[in-house]
N, C-alpha and C positions, 0 to 999 in steps of 0.2 A: 471628516471631523463626526463626531461622536455626536450624540443628542446630550451627553453628560458633560464633555467638553464645553460645548457650544452655551448650555446654561451655568457653568462656570463658566466662562470670560463675559457672559452676560453681567453676571452680578459681582462680578469685580472691578468690572467698567460703572456698574451702576454706585458701586460701594467709592469708587473715585472720586464722580461725578459731583455724588451727594454729599462726601465727605469737604470736595472744595465748594459747595455752593447747595446749603442745604436747601434753599428756596425753589430748588430744582424738583427736589423730592415732596413737592405741595401744590395740592390744586383740587379742585371740585368736580366731582363727576356729576354729570346729569341723565337722568334716564327720565323718559318720559313715555305714559304710557295714556292711552286715549280708546273709549268706549265706543266700539265700530256698531256693534247689534247684540241689544242686550245684557250675555257679561263678558262678548266675546271684549277683548283689548288686543291691541296693537300699542306694541312697547317698541322705543328706540333707544339707540344711543350711540353715538358718533354714527359710523357706518352699518352696524348693527341693529337689524330689525326681526319681531320676532311675533307670534302670535301666543296669546294665554287666553284659558275660555276656563269653565268650572263646566263639571262632570254636568251630563244631561239630569241624574238625580238631582241637582242643586241647581237647576235653571237653565243651566248653559247650553251648547250645541257638541260639547267637546271637542272643539275644532284646535285645542293646544294646550300642552299643559297647566297646570294650575299655578298659583301662585304657590303654593305648598310644594308643588312638586319641583320648582325653582330654586327655593329658597332652600330645600334638600337636596338639591343637585350644588348648589353655592357653596354650602356647607360641606360636602363629599368633594367635590375637586377643589376645595381651596385644600381641604388637609392631602389631599394626594397629591395635588402640584406644589404644595410647600415640603413633602419627606422625599419627593422627589429632587426638588432643589436644595435643600440639605444635605441630601445623599449624593449627589452631585458636588456641590463644593467642600466636602469631607473627602472626594474622591473614589466613592464606594461607587457602582454599576448593578443596579439590582437587577434581577429577572421580573419583577414583575412589583408590582404596589397597586393595590385595589384597596380603597376604602367605602365600607357600608355606614350609612346613616340609619338608624331608626329611628322613627320617634311616632309617641304614640298618643294620641288624643280624641277629644270627647266634643264632635261637635255640637252638641245640647250649645256651646258657648255662642256658637256663631250664628246660631237661630232667638239669643237671647233668653236665653232660660235664664230664670234667677238663681244664683250660686254658684256657676260653673264660669268661669274664664274662658275667652275665645282663646286659647294658649296653647302651646304641648303640656302634656302633662310628665311627658319625660321625653329625652333628645338623649341617644347613644351611637359613639360612632365604633369601627371595631376597622383596625388596620390587618389586610394581610401582606406582609411582605416577605417576599425571597430574594434574600441576599446576603452574600459571603461577608464574615467579619463580627468579631468579638460583640457580643451581645450587649457589654455592654454598653460598648463605645455605640452599637446601635440605637439604645435603648437610649444614652445622652444625646444623639445627632433625635431622637422623634420626641423626645422632650421639648428642646429647642425650638423644633418645627411646631410646635401645639403653640408654644409661647409666643412665636411671632405669625403666628392664621388671625388674618382679618376676621376670618367668617366664627373660627372657633369662636373669638371674642364677644363676636357681636351676639352671639348666639349663648352664650356664657355668664355676660357680664351687661346691667343695665348700660345702656349706652344714651346722652343726651338726644333728646328728639323733639323739633319743635313743628309746627305746623300752622298756616294760615288759608284763610278761605279768600279769593278773588271773584265777585261773583260779576260775570261776564266771559266773556272767552279770551282764551290766552292770545297776546299778542304776538304779531308773528312778524319773525325778524327777519 
């Protein structure tokens, strides 16, 4: 079975299940990050564990990618996977799907300099798609995929964010 067929089958099953039981599509993801030393974090979610750190120029040890690298990877990979899924669901088998994300920044914001926000100045993404098919059809699939991209929406639109502080260690469960 081709990877494109596997994707089509999986999404057809998900669509059937979610159509019958919408609650099955809803949940809460929990990511935890714990400082190990300086800026080095160990992050985990479910069975996934990885290390994040800052570059040595920012006081870290460079033992892992920074949160910014992970954020850009989240956007690029979410777009790439989404394009692959939508192309598969539409019966196309691309030869290659590659997404490049560029993010402009001004680090004065993270060091607290007045008048500079600690966010990206601009974010751009480019899809490199090698796939046979009518350009109009492929463009419609790409646009549909972008409308469904979680991380494109997270980057492009304000999200409700709340936070709290609990003084003391996290209770172990």
